[in-house]
C-alpha positions as CSV (number, residue, x, y, z in Angstrom):
1,M,0.1,0.1,0.0
2,F,2.8,2.4,0.9
3,S,4.4,2.0,-2.7
4,K,1.0,2.8,-4.2
5,L,0.4,5.8,-2.1
6,F,4.0,7.0,-2.8
7,F,3.4,6.7,-6.5
8,C,0.2,8.8,-6.4
9,L,1.9,11.5,-4.3
10,I,4.8,11.7,-6.7
11,F,2.3,11.6,-9.6
12,L,0.2,14.5,-8.2
13,T,3.4,16.6,-7.7
14,A,4.3,16.1,-11.3
15,L,1.0,17.5,-12.5
16,T,1.8,21.2,-12.3
17,P,0.1,23.9,-14.5
18,L,3.2,23.8,-16.5
19,Y,1.8,20.8,-18.3
20,S,-1.7,22.1,-19.0
21,Q,-2.7,22.6,-22.6
22,E,-4.9,25.7,-23.0
23,P,-5.5,25.2,-26.7
24,L,-7.1,21.8,-26.2
25,A,-9.0,23.0,-23.1
26,Q,-10.5,25.9,-25.3
27,Q,-11.5,23.4,-28.1
28,L,-13.3,21.3,-25.5
29,K,-15.0,24.3,-24.0
30,S,-16.4,25.2,-27.4
31,I,-17.9,21.8,-27.8
32,I,-19.9,21.9,-24.6
33,E,-20.8,25.6,-24.9
34,N,-24.5,26.4,-24.7
35,K,-25.3,22.6,-24.0
36,K,-28.1,21.9,-21.6
37,A,-26.0,19.9,-19.2
38,T,-23.1,20.1,-17.0
39,V,-20.1,18.3,-18.6
40,G,-16.9,17.6,-16.8
41,I,-13.8,16.6,-18.7
42,A,-10.4,15.2,-17.7
43,V,-7.5,14.0,-20.1
44,L,-4.0,12.9,-18.9
45,Y,-1.6,12.3,-21.7
46,N,1.3,9.8,-20.9
47,G,1.0,10.8,-17.1
48,K,2.4,14.3,-17.9
49,I,-0.1,16.5,-19.7
50,L,-3.4,17.1,-17.7
51,V,-6.3,18.9,-19.3
52,T,-9.5,19.5,-17.3
53,V,-12.8,21.3,-17.9
54,N,-15.5,21.8,-15.2
55,D,-13.5,19.6,-12.8
56,K,-14.6,21.3,-9.5
57,A,-17.8,19.5,-9.0
58,G,-18.4,15.9,-8.0
59,Y,-20.3,13.9,-10.8
60,P,-22.6,10.8,-10.2
61,M,-20.6,7.8,-11.3
62,M,-23.3,5.4,-12.1
63,S,-21.8,2.2,-13.5
64,T,-18.4,3.7,-13.9
65,F,-17.9,2.7,-10.3
66,K,-17.6,-0.9,-11.6
67,F,-14.0,-0.1,-12.5
68,P,-12.8,0.7,-9.0
69,L,-14.9,-2.2,-7.7
70,A,-12.9,-4.4,-10.0
71,L,-9.7,-3.0,-8.6
72,A,-10.9,-3.7,-5.1
73,V,-11.9,-7.3,-6.0
74,L,-8.4,-8.0,-7.5
75,E,-6.8,-6.6,-4.4
76,R,-8.9,-8.9,-2.3
77,L,-8.0,-11.9,-4.4
78,D,-4.2,-11.0,-4.0
79,K,-4.6,-10.6,-0.3
80,Q,-6.2,-14.0,0.0
81,G,-3.8,-15.7,-2.5
82,L,-6.7,-16.7,-4.6
83,P,-7.0,-17.0,-8.5
84,L,-9.5,-15.4,-10.8
85,E,-11.0,-19.0,-11.2
86,T,-12.1,-18.8,-7.5
87,E,-15.9,-19.8,-7.6
88,L,-18.8,-18.1,-5.7
89,F,-22.2,-19.7,-5.2
90,I,-25.0,-17.6,-6.6
91,S,-28.4,-18.1,-5.1
92,K,-31.7,-17.2,-6.8
93,P,-32.2,-14.3,-4.5
94,D,-28.9,-12.8,-5.6
95,L,-30.3,-12.5,-9.1
96,H,-32.7,-9.4,-8.5
97,P,-35.4,-9.3,-11.2
98,D,-35.9,-5.6,-11.7
99,T,-32.5,-4.4,-12.9
100,Y,-30.2,-4.9,-15.9
101,S,-28.6,-8.3,-15.7
102,P,-27.3,-10.5,-18.6
103,L,-26.2,-12.9,-15.9
104,R,-29.8,-13.4,-14.6
105,E,-31.0,-13.7,-18.3
106,A,-28.4,-16.5,-18.9
107,R,-28.9,-18.5,-15.5
108,P,-32.5,-17.4,-14.2
109,E,-32.8,-20.4,-12.1
110,G,-30.0,-19.4,-9.8
111,N,-28.2,-21.8,-7.4
112,F,-25.0,-22.2,-9.4
113,K,-21.3,-21.6,-9.2
114,I,-19.4,-19.0,-11.2
115,T,-15.7,-17.8,-11.1
116,I,-15.0,-14.4,-9.9
117,G,-13.2,-13.7,-13.2
118,E,-16.5,-14.5,-15.0
119,L,-18.4,-12.1,-12.6
120,L,-16.0,-9.4,-13.3
121,K,-16.4,-9.8,-17.1
122,Y,-20.2,-9.5,-16.5
123,S,-19.8,-6.4,-14.3
124,V,-17.1,-4.6,-16.4
125,A,-17.7,-5.7,-20.0
126,L,-21.6,-6.1,-19.7
127,S,-22.3,-3.7,-16.8
128,D,-24.3,-6.3,-15.1
129,N,-25.9,-4.9,-12.0
130,N,-26.5,-8.3,-10.2
131,A,-22.8,-9.3,-10.9
132,C,-21.7,-6.0,-9.5
133,D,-23.6,-6.3,-6.3
134,I,-22.5,-9.8,-5.8
135,L,-18.9,-8.6,-6.1
136,F,-19.7,-5.8,-3.6
137,K,-21.0,-8.5,-1.2
138,Y,-17.8,-10.7,-1.7
139,I,-15.4,-7.8,-0.6
140,G,-17.6,-6.5,2.2
141,G,-19.5,-3.7,0.5
142,P,-19.1,-0.3,-1.3
143,L,-17.3,1.4,1.4
144,V,-14.5,-1.3,1.2
145,T,-14.1,-0.1,-2.4
146,E,-14.1,3.6,-1.4
147,K,-11.5,3.0,1.4
148,Y,-9.2,1.1,-1.0
149,I,-9.3,3.9,-3.6
150,H,-8.8,6.4,-0.9
151,G,-5.8,4.3,0.2
152,L,-4.3,4.8,-3.3
153,G,-4.2,8.5,-2.5
154,I,-7.2,9.3,-4.7
155,K,-9.6,11.2,-2.4
156,D,-12.1,12.9,-4.8
157,V,-14.1,9.6,-5.0
158,A,-17.2,8.5,-3.0
159,I,-18.7,5.0,-3.1
160,S,-21.3,4.0,-0.7
161,Q,-24.2,2.7,-2.7
162,T,-24.9,-0.7,-4.4
163,E,-26.7,-0.8,-7.7
164,A,-29.7,-2.1,-5.7
165,K,-29.7,1.0,-3.5
166,M,-29.2,3.3,-6.4
167,M,-32.3,1.8,-8.0
168,E,-34.2,2.9,-5.0
169,S,-33.8,6.7,-5.5
170,E,-32.2,9.4,-7.4
171,D,-30.7,10.8,-4.2
172,N,-28.8,7.5,-3.7
173,C,-27.3,7.8,-7.3
174,M,-25.8,11.1,-6.2
175,L,-24.0,9.5,-3.3
176,N,-21.4,7.7,-5.6
177,W,-19.5,10.5,-7.1
178,T,-16.1,11.4,-8.5
179,K,-14.3,14.3,-10.2
180,P,-13.1,13.6,-13.7
181,S,-9.5,14.3,-12.7
182,A,-9.8,11.7,-10.0
183,A,-11.1,9.2,-12.6
184,V,-8.2,9.7,-14.9
185,L,-5.8,9.5,-12.1
186,L,-7.2,6.1,-11.0
187,L,-7.0,4.9,-14.5
188,E,-3.3,6.1,-14.6
189,T,-2.5,4.5,-11.4
190,F,-4.0,1.0,-12.6
191,L,-1.9,1.4,-15.9
192,Q,1.4,2.4,-14.4
193,N,1.8,1.1,-10.9
194,Q,1.9,-2.6,-11.4
195,M,-0.9,-3.1,-8.8
196,F,-1.6,-6.7,-9.6
197,S,0.0,-9.7,-11.5
198,K,0.4,-9.3,-15.2
199,N,-2.2,-11.9,-15.8
200,E,-4.7,-9.9,-13.7
201,V,-3.9,-6.7,-15.3
202,L,-4.3,-8.1,-18.8
203,F,-7.5,-9.6,-17.8
204,L,-9.1,-6.3,-16.6
205,E,-7.7,-4.4,-19.6
206,R,-9.3,-7.0,-21.9
207,A,-12.6,-6.7,-20.1
208,M,-12.5,-3.0,-20.6
209,A,-11.6,-3.4,-24.2
210,D,-14.5,-5.8,-24.6
211,C,-16.9,-3.3,-23.0
212,K,-20.4,-3.8,-24.9
213,T,-22.0,-0.7,-23.7
214,G,-21.7,3.0,-25.0
215,N,-20.2,2.3,-28.4
216,N,-21.7,5.6,-29.5
217,K,-20.0,7.6,-26.7
218,L,-16.2,8.0,-26.5
219,K,-15.4,5.0,-28.8
220,A,-17.5,6.6,-31.6
221,G,-14.9,9.5,-31.8
222,L,-11.9,7.4,-32.4
223,P,-10.6,5.5,-35.5
224,K,-11.6,1.8,-35.7
225,Q,-8.0,0.6,-35.4
226,V,-7.3,2.5,-32.3
227,L,-7.3,0.5,-29.0
228,F,-9.8,1.9,-26.6
229,A,-10.6,0.2,-23.2
230,H,-13.3,1.9,-21.0
231,K,-16.2,1.7,-18.6
232,T,-19.6,3.6,-19.2
233,G,-22.3,4.6,-16.7
234,S,-25.8,6.0,-17.4
235,S,-28.9,6.8,-15.4
236,G,-32.5,7.1,-16.5
237,R,-34.5,10.4,-16.5
238,N,-36.0,11.9,-13.4
239,E,-39.6,13.3,-13.2
240,F,-38.5,16.6,-14.8
241,G,-36.9,15.0,-17.7
242,Y,-33.3,15.4,-16.5
243,K,-30.8,12.7,-17.2
244,V,-28.9,12.5,-13.8
245,A,-25.7,11.2,-15.4
246,D,-24.2,9.9,-18.6
247,N,-20.6,8.9,-18.4
248,D,-17.5,7.3,-20.1
249,M,-14.0,6.8,-19.0
250,G,-11.2,4.9,-20.3
251,F,-7.7,4.7,-22.0
252,V,-6.6,5.0,-25.6
253,V,-3.3,3.5,-26.7
254,F,-1.4,4.7,-29.9
255,P,0.3,2.1,-32.1
256,N,3.8,3.5,-30.7
257,G,2.7,2.6,-27.1
258,Q,1.9,6.1,-26.0
259,Y,-1.5,6.6,-24.5
260,Y,-3.9,8.9,-22.7
261,T,-6.6,8.3,-20.1
262,I,-9.9,10.3,-20.5
263,A,-13.0,10.8,-18.6
264,V,-16.2,12.6,-19.5
265,F,-19.1,13.0,-17.1
266,I,-22.4,14.5,-18.1
267,M,-24.6,15.6,-15.3
268,N,-28.3,16.9,-15.1
269,S,-28.7,16.8,-18.8
270,R,-31.8,18.1,-20.7
271,E,-30.1,16.9,-23.9
272,T,-31.4,13.7,-25.6
273,D,-29.4,10.4,-25.1
274,Q,-28.3,10.8,-28.6
275,E,-27.0,14.4,-28.1
276,N,-25.2,13.3,-24.9
277,A,-23.5,10.6,-26.8
278,K,-22.5,13.0,-29.6
279,I,-21.0,15.4,-27.1
280,M,-18.8,12.5,-25.8
281,A,-17.8,11.4,-29.2
282,D,-17.0,15.0,-30.4
283,I,-14.8,15.4,-27.2
284,S,-13.1,12.1,-27.9
285,R,-12.4,13.0,-31.6
286,T,-11.0,16.3,-30.7
287,V,-8.7,15.0,-28.0
288,Y,-7.4,12.2,-30.2
289,E,-6.8,14.6,-33.2
290,Y,-5.1,17.0,-30.9
291,F,-2.5,14.6,-29.7
292,V,-1.9,13.1,-33.1
293,N,-1.4,16.5,-34.6
294,N,0.9,17.9,-31.9
295,Y,2.8,14.8,-30.6
296,H,2.8,12.2,-33.4
297,S,3.8,14.2,-36.5
């Protein structure tokens, strides 16, 4: 834990204003200007160049919290000396009926065993809410995940609600929040700090690359041949027609091995779902082209 915390402290010290890129920030601000939503953006290029827009507020995470949950699960496995092939028993009551769950659709009868690795795939790649809450139960609850992330030196994150609890009220959705800068820092910490075994790191990277949700968001702004691994999150709309949150976060890898992490969180949007997705795609395209034009010529 000390080595991870030390990394984050050194990393934060390195992110001085000298590395900010005002031209890119201005381009991003022009994309979200006059939009009927609050849009927070953070981009971190090669761990050195940090660009943020509207980063002061905390944004509801929705299912993007399944990425920090995955980190906490891998940490628990490492502490217990257990492999990803470790099995958990899934009872029928674990498969809540009124939530998004490909796992329940595949095994509606319940009362079966499944590996933690498979549960992580369901949670990260398919955004399965039941798989998520089963994993929360395995590690001891959402606050265990929050404590673990805080222990990495990343404080602008709050995780206290399960998917089931978030289904109960909009207020509960607001209790799981982060800042875009904290999201990219967490991604950077995962990519650079050798937190887990090579096999576990590759497993989670592959699960994120195989993400089946939000293909019209950040991914839509990138060339098809570019490697993009991510986790999305989205809410419904409240009684006033506002979408509480529409999010995407992940990392882009160039063919030469250079990369950047990116997080876009949209809050209280009166735009359509299609327009929210377009905002994210336009941001993604602008960021990618900026780094290609300025650092890959």
